[in-house]
C-alpha positions as CSV (number, residue, x, y, z in Angstrom):
1,M,93.6,70.5,124.1
2,A,91.5,73.6,124.4
3,Y,88.7,74.2,122.0
4,L,88.1,77.9,121.3
5,S,85.2,79.6,119.5
6,P,85.3,83.4,120.0
7,A,82.9,85.5,117.9
8,T,85.4,87.1,115.5
9,D,88.5,85.9,113.7
10,G,90.5,88.6,115.5
11,E,89.4,87.2,118.9
12,M,90.2,83.7,117.8
13,L,93.7,84.6,116.7
14,A,94.4,86.3,120.0
15,A,93.0,83.4,122.0
16,V,95.0,80.7,120.2
17,A,98.2,82.8,120.3
18,G,97.8,83.0,124.1
19,D,97.2,79.3,124.8
20,K,99.8,76.6,123.8
21,Y,97.2,73.8,123.9
22,A,94.6,75.7,121.9
23,I,93.1,74.8,118.5
24,G,90.7,77.0,116.5
25,Y,89.8,78.1,113.0
26,V,89.7,81.3,111.1
27,S,89.1,82.5,107.6
28,V,92.2,82.1,105.4
29,G,91.8,85.8,104.6
30,S,92.2,86.6,108.3
31,L,95.5,84.8,109.0
32,G,98.0,86.9,110.9
33,T,101.1,86.5,113.0
34,G,101.2,84.8,116.4
35,V,99.6,81.5,115.3
36,K,100.5,78.5,113.2
37,P,98.2,77.5,110.3
38,L,98.1,73.8,109.7
39,R,98.3,71.9,106.4
40,I,95.2,69.7,105.8
41,D,95.9,66.4,103.9
42,G,99.3,67.9,103.0
43,Y,98.0,71.2,101.5
44,E,98.6,74.7,102.7
45,P,95.5,76.9,103.5
46,T,95.9,79.4,100.7
47,P,93.3,81.0,98.4
48,E,95.1,79.5,95.4
49,N,94.7,75.9,96.9
50,V,91.1,76.6,97.8
51,K,90.4,77.7,94.2
52,A,92.2,74.7,92.8
53,G,90.2,72.4,95.0
54,S,93.3,70.8,96.6
55,Y,92.6,72.4,100.0
56,K,89.2,70.9,100.7
57,M,88.1,72.9,103.8
58,S,86.1,75.7,102.3
59,C,82.7,77.3,102.5
60,P,80.6,79.8,100.5
61,L,80.4,83.4,101.5
62,L,76.8,84.6,101.3
63,L,74.9,87.8,101.9
64,V,71.3,86.6,102.7
65,T,68.1,88.7,102.6
66,R,64.5,87.8,103.2
67,G,63.2,87.7,99.7
68,K,64.5,89.9,97.0
69,P,66.7,92.7,98.4
70,T,65.6,96.3,97.9
71,G,66.9,99.8,98.2
72,T,70.4,100.4,99.5
73,A,70.8,96.8,100.6
74,S,70.2,95.7,97.0
75,D,72.6,98.4,95.7
76,F,75.4,97.2,98.1
77,I,75.0,93.6,96.9
78,R,75.1,94.8,93.3
79,Y,78.4,96.5,94.1
80,V,79.8,93.5,95.9
81,Q,79.0,91.2,93.0
82,S,80.5,93.6,90.4
83,P,84.0,93.5,89.1
84,Q,84.9,96.4,91.5
85,G,83.6,94.5,94.5
86,Q,85.1,91.2,93.5
87,K,88.5,92.9,93.2
88,V,88.2,93.6,97.0
89,V,87.1,90.0,97.6
90,A,90.1,88.7,95.6
91,Q,92.6,90.4,98.0
92,S,92.0,87.7,100.6
93,H,89.5,85.2,99.3
94,V,88.4,83.3,96.2
95,P,86.1,85.7,94.3
96,A,82.8,84.7,92.7
97,D,81.9,85.2,89.1
98,A,81.6,89.0,88.6
99,A,78.3,90.5,87.4
100,Q,78.0,93.8,85.4
101,E,80.0,96.9,86.2
102,Y,78.7,98.9,89.2
103,Q,77.4,102.4,88.6
104,P,76.3,104.4,91.7
105,Y,72.9,106.1,91.7
106,G,73.2,108.2,94.9
107,A,72.2,105.7,97.5
108,S,71.7,106.8,101.1
109,G,70.6,105.4,104.5
110,K,71.9,102.8,106.9
111,V,72.5,99.1,106.2
112,V,72.5,96.7,109.1
113,I,74.4,93.4,108.6
114,H,74.6,90.6,111.2
115,G,76.2,87.1,111.2
116,S,79.3,85.1,110.4
117,G,82.3,86.4,112.2
118,T,84.6,84.9,109.6
119,M,83.0,87.2,107.0
120,A,83.0,90.4,109.1
121,D,86.5,91.7,108.1
122,L,85.8,91.2,104.4
123,V,82.3,92.8,104.6
124,E,83.9,95.8,106.5
125,R,86.4,96.3,103.7
126,L,83.6,96.0,101.1
127,A,81.5,98.5,102.9
128,A,84.4,100.9,103.1
129,A,85.0,100.6,99.3
130,Y,81.3,101.0,98.6
131,R,81.1,104.1,100.7
132,E,83.9,105.7,98.6
133,Q,81.2,106.0,95.9
134,N,78.2,106.3,98.2
135,P,79.3,108.5,101.2
136,A,75.7,109.0,102.3
137,V,75.4,105.3,103.3
138,T,76.4,104.1,106.7
139,F,76.8,100.5,107.9
140,E,76.3,98.6,111.1
141,I,78.2,95.3,110.9
142,V,77.8,92.9,113.9
143,P,79.8,89.7,113.9
144,S,78.6,86.6,115.6
145,D,77.9,83.4,113.6
146,S,75.7,82.4,110.7
147,A,72.9,81.0,112.8
148,A,72.7,84.2,114.9
149,G,72.7,86.3,111.7
150,L,69.8,84.3,110.2
151,D,67.9,84.6,113.5
152,S,68.3,88.4,113.4
153,L,67.2,88.4,109.8
154,W,64.1,86.5,110.6
155,S,63.2,88.8,113.5
156,G,63.8,92.0,111.4
157,G,66.9,93.0,113.4
158,C,69.0,93.4,110.2
159,H,68.7,94.0,106.5
160,M,71.0,91.0,105.6
161,A,72.9,88.2,107.2
162,M,76.5,87.1,106.6
163,V,76.3,83.4,106.2
164,S,79.3,81.1,105.6
165,R,77.4,77.9,104.7
166,E,74.9,76.8,102.1
167,L,71.2,77.5,102.8
168,T,69.2,74.4,103.7
169,G,65.6,73.2,103.9
170,D,63.0,75.9,104.2
171,E,65.7,78.6,104.0
172,V,66.1,77.9,100.3
173,G,62.6,78.8,99.3
174,T,62.2,81.8,101.7
175,L,65.6,83.5,101.7
176,R,67.6,85.0,98.9
177,A,71.4,84.3,98.9
178,A,73.9,86.4,97.0
179,R,77.2,84.5,96.8
180,I,80.1,86.9,97.1
181,G,83.1,84.4,97.2
182,T,84.5,81.3,98.7
183,D,86.5,81.1,101.9
184,G,89.1,78.6,103.1
185,I,88.7,77.5,106.7
186,C,92.2,77.6,108.3
187,V,92.8,75.4,111.3
188,I,95.3,77.2,113.7
189,V,97.3,76.3,116.7
190,H,99.8,77.9,119.0
191,P,103.2,78.6,117.3
192,D,104.9,76.2,119.8
193,S,102.7,73.3,118.7
194,N,104.5,70.1,117.5
195,F,101.9,69.8,114.7
196,A,102.4,71.2,111.2
197,G,99.4,69.4,109.6
198,L,96.4,67.2,110.1
199,T,94.2,65.0,108.0
200,A,90.6,65.9,107.3
201,D,89.6,62.9,109.5
202,Q,91.7,64.2,112.4
203,V,90.1,67.6,112.1
204,K,86.7,66.0,112.2
205,R,87.6,63.9,115.3
206,I,88.9,66.9,117.1
207,F,86.1,69.3,116.5
208,T,83.3,66.7,117.0
209,G,84.9,66.0,120.4
210,T,85.9,62.4,119.7
211,C,89.5,63.3,120.2
212,K,90.1,65.5,123.2
213,S,93.9,65.3,123.8
214,W,96.8,66.2,121.6
215,D,98.6,62.9,122.5
216,K,95.6,61.0,121.0
217,V,95.7,62.8,117.7
218,G,98.7,61.1,116.0
219,K,101.1,62.9,113.8
220,S,100.3,63.8,110.2
């Protein structure tokens, strides 16, 4: 069994597709050909099952700022949370409750966003849709992980962080999180794998390192 953790979903998909012993995970919205998505506790990893609550492996999608967002960063969040932005989210993820309609005001400048690789493709699409109404705005979107995004935010390296987990501890009082949707976390294996599904407990044992060999997992 090979544990893989590349920075982006695209890299993860390529890595798992190239290693018959591999296991990894990607956003449900990033699934493509060349890998096999696994059922968890009998349920397929689809946005519909995530929304219904039957597929339990999910996480929030947050755009996080230090304090109240301002300027173009604030305007982008306003777009993402509007019905127009949530329509983009709904193409691949479970959307959040939409706020009021978005009206552009002529924003300009550069918005730098670092963080969760599982959110990067979605945020890229949201940025492209936003720029159709705000062509004077540019984006720098750097995928890594939620922790690295928050570190960059604290150090002033970005305007906002992509975070695919709830804020905890001191983060709650200091940071401002805008929820833009919910993501299903899809466990993937090589297409030749004998496994079609796992239980949530099996997934936990695999990714915590308790189970390190496929022949120790047991069929589900």
